[in-house]
C-alpha positions as CSV (number, residue, x, y, z in Angstrom):
1,M,0.0,0.0,0.0
2,A,1.3,3.5,-0.8
3,A,2.3,5.0,2.5
4,A,3.0,8.5,3.6
5,Q,5.5,9.4,6.2
6,G,3.9,9.7,9.6
7,R,5.4,12.2,12.1
8,F,7.9,11.0,14.7
9,S,8.7,13.5,17.5
10,D,12.3,14.2,18.7
11,G,11.5,13.2,22.3
12,A,13.1,10.6,24.5
13,D,14.5,7.5,22.7
14,G,11.8,5.2,24.1
15,T,14.2,2.5,25.3
16,D,14.6,1.0,28.7
17,T,18.4,1.2,28.5
18,A,20.7,4.2,28.2
19,E,22.4,4.9,24.9
20,T,25.8,4.3,26.5
21,V,24.8,0.8,27.5
22,S,25.6,-1.9,25.0
23,V,22.5,-3.6,23.6
24,P,22.2,-6.8,21.5
25,P,22.6,-6.1,17.8
26,A,19.3,-7.8,17.0
27,F,17.5,-5.5,19.4
28,Q,19.2,-2.4,18.1
29,E,18.3,-3.5,14.5
30,A,14.7,-4.0,15.5
31,V,14.5,-0.6,17.1
32,D,16.2,1.1,14.2
33,A,13.6,-0.4,11.9
34,L,10.8,1.0,14.0
35,R,12.3,4.4,13.9
36,S,12.7,4.4,10.1
37,A,9.2,3.0,9.3
38,R,7.1,4.9,6.8
39,L,3.5,5.3,8.0
40,R,0.2,6.9,7.0
41,V,0.2,10.7,7.2
42,E,-2.5,10.7,9.8
43,M,-0.2,9.0,12.3
44,E,1.7,11.0,14.9
45,I,4.2,8.9,16.9
46,D,6.2,9.7,20.0
47,P,8.8,7.6,21.8
48,A,7.6,6.7,25.3
49,K,9.1,5.3,28.5
50,P,8.7,1.5,28.3
51,P,7.6,-0.7,31.2
52,K,10.3,-2.1,33.4
53,R,11.0,-5.7,34.4
54,L,9.0,-7.3,31.6
55,A,12.2,-8.1,29.6
56,P,15.9,-7.1,29.7
57,Y,15.4,-4.7,26.8
58,A,12.3,-2.7,25.8
59,Y,11.4,0.1,23.4
60,A,8.0,1.9,23.5
61,L,6.0,4.2,21.2
62,E,2.8,6.1,21.7
63,A,0.7,7.1,18.7
64,A,-2.4,9.0,17.8
65,V,-4.5,9.1,14.7
66,V,-5.0,12.8,13.9
67,E,-7.3,14.3,11.3
68,N,-8.2,18.0,11.2
69,D,-6.6,18.5,14.6
70,N,-8.9,15.8,16.1
71,D,-7.5,12.8,17.9
72,L,-9.5,9.9,16.6
73,A,-7.7,7.0,18.3
74,D,-4.6,6.5,20.3
75,G,-2.4,3.6,21.4
76,R,0.9,2.3,22.8
77,L,3.2,-0.3,21.3
78,V,6.0,-1.9,23.2
79,L,8.8,-4.1,21.8
80,L,10.3,-6.5,24.3
81,H,13.5,-8.5,23.8
82,D,15.0,-11.3,25.9
83,P,18.0,-12.9,24.3
84,A,17.5,-16.0,26.3
85,G,13.8,-16.2,25.2
86,Q,10.8,-16.7,27.4
87,D,8.6,-19.9,27.5
88,A,5.4,-17.9,27.2
89,W,6.6,-16.0,24.2
90,Q,8.1,-19.0,22.3
91,G,10.7,-16.6,21.0
92,T,13.1,-13.8,21.9
93,F,10.9,-10.8,20.9
94,R,7.4,-9.8,22.0
95,L,5.1,-7.0,20.9
96,V,2.6,-5.6,23.4
97,T,-0.1,-3.1,22.6
98,L,-3.0,-1.0,23.9
99,V,-5.4,0.7,21.4
100,R,-8.3,3.0,22.3
101,A,-11.0,4.9,20.5
102,E,-14.5,6.3,21.1
103,L,-17.4,4.8,19.2
104,E,-20.9,5.8,18.3
105,P,-23.3,4.3,20.8
106,E,-25.2,2.3,18.2
107,M,-22.0,0.7,17.0
108,A,-20.9,0.0,20.5
109,A,-24.1,-1.9,21.2
110,D,-23.3,-4.5,18.6
111,P,-22.9,-7.8,20.5
112,L,-20.3,-9.0,18.0
113,L,-18.1,-5.9,18.4
114,P,-15.4,-7.6,20.6
115,E,-14.9,-10.4,18.0
116,V,-14.9,-7.9,15.2
117,C,-12.2,-5.7,16.9
118,W,-10.0,-8.8,17.5
119,S,-10.4,-9.8,13.9
120,W,-9.2,-6.3,12.9
121,L,-6.0,-6.9,14.8
122,T,-5.3,-10.3,13.3
123,G,-6.5,-9.0,9.9
124,A,-4.1,-6.1,10.0
125,L,-1.2,-8.5,10.6
126,Q,-2.3,-10.8,7.9
127,G,-2.8,-7.9,5.5
128,R,0.8,-7.1,5.8
129,G,1.8,-10.7,5.2
130,L,3.0,-11.1,8.8
131,S,2.9,-14.3,10.8
132,C,3.1,-14.4,14.6
133,G,2.7,-16.8,17.5
134,E,1.2,-17.0,20.9
135,A,-1.2,-14.1,20.3
136,S,-3.5,-13.2,23.2
137,G,-5.5,-10.3,24.4
138,T,-8.7,-8.7,25.5
139,V,-11.3,-6.3,24.0
140,T,-13.2,-4.1,26.4
141,R,-15.9,-1.6,25.9
142,A,-17.0,0.9,28.5
143,G,-19.8,3.5,28.4
144,S,-19.9,6.9,30.1
145,H,-23.0,9.0,30.9
146,Y,-22.7,12.6,32.0
147,F,-24.7,14.4,34.7
148,G,-24.8,17.8,36.4
149,G,-22.6,20.4,34.7
150,L,-21.7,17.8,32.1
151,A,-25.3,16.7,31.3
152,E,-25.2,18.3,27.9
153,R,-22.5,16.0,26.7
154,R,-23.8,13.0,24.8
155,P,-23.1,9.5,26.1
156,A,-19.7,8.1,25.1
157,T,-18.5,4.6,24.5
158,Q,-14.8,3.6,24.4
159,I,-13.4,0.4,22.9
160,E,-10.0,-0.8,24.2
161,I,-7.8,-3.5,22.7
162,R,-5.0,-5.0,24.8
163,A,-2.9,-7.6,23.0
164,S,0.5,-9.2,22.7
165,W,2.1,-11.5,20.1
166,T,5.4,-13.0,19.2
167,P,6.7,-11.8,15.8
168,R,8.4,-14.3,13.5
169,E,12.1,-13.8,13.6
170,G,13.8,-13.4,10.2
171,R,17.4,-13.0,9.1
172,G,19.8,-12.7,12.0
173,G,17.0,-13.5,14.5
174,V,15.4,-10.0,13.9
175,P,11.7,-9.7,13.2
176,D,10.3,-7.3,10.6
177,T,9.3,-4.7,13.2
178,A,8.7,-1.9,10.6
179,S,5.9,-4.0,9.0
180,H,4.5,-4.9,12.4
181,L,4.4,-1.2,13.3
182,A,2.7,-0.5,9.9
183,A,0.1,-3.2,10.6
184,W,-0.5,-1.7,14.1
185,C,-1.0,1.7,12.6
186,D,-3.5,0.1,10.1
187,L,-5.4,-1.2,13.2
188,L,-5.4,2.3,14.8
189,C,-6.7,3.9,11.6
190,Q,-9.4,1.3,11.2
191,I,-10.6,1.7,14.7
192,A,-10.6,5.4,14.2
193,G,-13.0,5.1,11.3
194,L,-10.6,6.0,8.5
195,P,-10.9,4.2,5.2
196,P,-8.1,1.9,4.1
197,V,-5.5,3.5,1.9
198,D,-6.3,1.0,-0.9
199,P,-9.9,2.0,-2.0
200,L,-10.3,-1.4,-3.8
201,D,-9.9,-3.4,-0.6
202,T,-13.4,-4.5,0.1
203,T,-12.4,-6.9,2.9
204,V,-12.0,-4.1,5.4
205,V,-15.1,-2.9,7.3
206,S,-14.5,0.6,8.8
207,L,-16.3,2.2,11.8
208,P,-18.5,5.2,11.0
209,Q,-16.8,8.6,11.5
210,R,-17.3,9.8,15.0
211,R,-19.2,13.1,15.5
212,P,-17.4,15.9,17.4
213,Q,-17.8,15.7,21.2
214,T,-20.1,18.4,22.6
215,P,-18.3,20.3,25.3
């Protein structure tokens, strides 16, 4: 798919190790690929502080889908690396994600929504030709109703996807992290209600555009 360059900020490096500390070449190559990935123009990505103690090495990104100065969806992607491997991963790398977006109430009421959202994640990976193992996660929807001084705001429903998977390791034991990041951004754009870049792709079902929130 034709991709435009998303915006990366010049913030912190997003790793859990200082630049002066030696890191495994495989991890450094995987991180460099994330930093150089070409993404849709609607994506804005910032390095973030990764969680500690999940793996010896970690790199994290936070992203938002922005259109007309409106944040339509946001998420966090963490790359973990343990050179010794972990039994639960069945590999030496692991990707962990959190994705969130607000939905129209009628869409959120669909009883099949959790299954559909999970299929968007697996479909985004398959659409990029990526294979992974030990995938797991949850899909949660929560509704908010406003009262008192906020009573004029319409009810809001948020969908949240938490997931992790083990990317297939390629040459030199390094996964194609750039493609996994692109697939993750595809998921973010889809949950935000944006159409796929390829207008001929009829296999993708997009959410309706969300109306602006009333203050």
